[in-house]
Kinemage of the C-alpha trace (Angstrom):
@kinemage 1
@onewidth
@group {chain A} dominant
@subgroup {mainchain}
@vectorlist {calphas} color= white
{ca met a 1} P 24.954 -50.955 38.327
{ca ala a 2} L 24.082 -50.522 34.871
{ca thr a 3} L 23.923 -53.190 32.470
{ca ile a 4} L 27.308 -52.649 30.348
{ca asn a 5} L 28.095 -53.184 26.454
{ca val a 6} L 30.630 -55.489 25.379
{ca thr a 7} L 32.096 -55.862 21.731
{ca asp a 8} L 34.289 -58.291 20.018
{ca glu a 9} L 37.242 -56.154 20.737
{ca asp a 10} L 36.913 -56.204 24.474
{ca phe a 11} L 35.155 -59.396 25.651
{ca glu a 12} L 38.072 -60.750 26.788
{ca ala a 13} L 39.049 -58.220 29.187
{ca lys a 14} L 34.914 -57.470 30.248
{ca val a 15} L 33.798 -60.871 30.223
{ca leu a 16} L 36.214 -63.798 30.240
{ca lys a 17} L 38.462 -61.758 32.475
{ca ser a 18} L 35.688 -60.601 35.094
{ca asp a 19} L 36.516 -60.824 38.839
{ca lys a 20} L 31.969 -61.253 38.857
{ca pro a 21} L 30.092 -63.852 36.703
{ca val a 22} L 28.779 -61.940 33.444
{ca leu a 23} L 25.501 -62.819 31.970
{ca leu a 24} L 25.978 -61.861 28.648
{ca asp a 25} L 22.893 -61.149 26.634
{ca phe a 26} L 23.160 -61.537 22.306
{ca trp a 27} L 20.802 -58.702 20.536
{ca ala a 28} L 19.695 -56.761 18.208
{ca gln a 29} L 17.818 -53.129 17.480
{ca trp a 30} L 15.343 -54.848 15.316
{ca cys a 31} L 14.785 -57.978 17.338
{ca gly a 32} L 11.320 -57.232 19.306
{ca pro a 33} L 11.798 -60.344 21.906
{ca cys a 34} L 15.020 -58.444 22.860
{ca lys a 35} L 13.620 -54.947 23.858
{ca met a 36} L 11.145 -57.079 25.610
{ca ile a 37} L 14.010 -58.527 28.290
{ca gly a 38} L 16.363 -55.166 27.788
{ca pro a 39} L 14.065 -53.616 30.720
{ca val a 40} L 14.110 -56.338 32.620
{ca leu a 41} L 17.818 -57.014 32.345
{ca glu a 42} L 18.478 -53.309 33.649
{ca gln a 43} L 16.012 -53.876 36.511
{ca ile a 44} L 18.130 -56.741 37.482
{ca ser a 45} L 21.330 -55.387 36.956
{ca gly a 46} L 20.465 -51.889 39.154
{ca glu a 47} L 19.223 -54.454 41.798
{ca arg a 48} L 22.304 -56.795 42.181
{ca asp a 49} L 25.553 -56.188 42.482
{ca asp a 50} L 26.872 -60.413 42.516
{ca ile a 51} L 26.672 -60.493 38.916
{ca ile a 52} L 27.183 -57.899 35.848
{ca ile a 53} L 24.749 -57.607 33.162
{ca ala a 54} L 26.487 -56.952 29.970
{ca lys a 55} L 25.023 -56.939 26.127
{ca met a 56} L 26.357 -57.507 22.873
{ca asp a 57} L 24.712 -56.332 19.467
{ca ile a 58} L 25.545 -59.218 16.842
{ca asp a 59} L 25.000 -56.715 14.371
{ca glu a 60} L 27.788 -54.808 15.406
{ca asn a 61} L 29.963 -57.859 16.781
{ca pro a 62} L 29.822 -60.770 14.779
{ca glu a 63} L 32.564 -62.960 15.733
{ca thr a 64} L 31.737 -63.557 19.477
{ca pro a 65} L 28.291 -64.528 18.778
{ca thr a 66} L 29.521 -67.048 16.030
{ca ser a 67} L 32.037 -68.418 18.241
{ca phe a 68} L 29.584 -69.572 20.400
{ca gly a 69} L 26.894 -70.543 18.379
{ca val a 70} L 24.444 -68.288 18.919
{ca arg a 71} L 21.790 -69.004 15.790
{ca ser a 72} L 18.665 -66.826 17.747
{ca ile a 73} L 18.224 -63.828 19.705
{ca pro a 74} L 17.830 -63.395 22.346
{ca thr a 75} L 20.173 -65.839 23.547
{ca met a 76} L 22.156 -65.091 27.077
{ca leu a 77} L 25.111 -66.991 28.560
{ca ile a 78} L 26.640 -66.988 31.852
{ca phe a 79} L 29.905 -66.685 32.178
{ca lys a 80} L 32.309 -67.830 35.597
{ca asp a 81} L 35.858 -67.595 35.666
{ca gly a 82} L 36.094 -67.565 31.824
{ca glu a 83} L 33.695 -70.198 30.880
{ca ala a 84} L 30.017 -70.509 29.456
{ca val a 85} L 28.370 -72.177 32.173
{ca ala a 86} L 24.773 -71.655 31.587
{ca thr a 87} L 22.563 -70.789 28.501
{ca thr a 88} L 19.131 -69.649 28.050
{ca met a 89} L 17.228 -68.510 24.826
{ca gly a 90} L 14.326 -66.516 24.188
{ca ala a 91} L 12.455 -63.641 25.873
{ca lys a 92} L 11.571 -64.764 29.455
{ca pro a 93} L 9.251 -63.569 32.833
{ca arg a 94} L 11.813 -61.831 35.115
{ca ala a 95} L 11.211 -64.420 37.574
{ca ala a 96} L 12.054 -67.193 35.124
{ca leu a 97} L 15.238 -64.541 34.631
{ca glu a 98} L 16.090 -64.419 38.057
{ca ala a 99} L 15.752 -68.412 38.715
{ca trp a 100} L 17.926 -69.146 36.191
{ca ile a 101} L 20.618 -66.609 37.175
{ca asn a 102} L 20.210 -68.038 40.586
{ca gln a 103} L 20.999 -71.451 39.735
{ca ser a 104} L 23.746 -70.733 37.496
{ca ile a 105} L 26.149 -68.602 39.778
């Protein structure tokens, strides 16, 4: 499964009401570390069917990141059953990201 794009308008439907856990990556075009982890998240998304990997551009969608107190990017939140259950910030190696996902879902 490829990553999906989420907007302020469809956040509730795609993330909060998802029947699977969702990793939501808050990012921006100008963010170097965001560009580093983007391909890693794509790879993980293509290999796993137990979690949805979603991306939200904070410049185009300011409401949702603000409501979750996102102050720096990349910030990733994992949502389960409509609740944010885990948060991590900054670019991390693939192994660290997968360990965080596994312990969070």
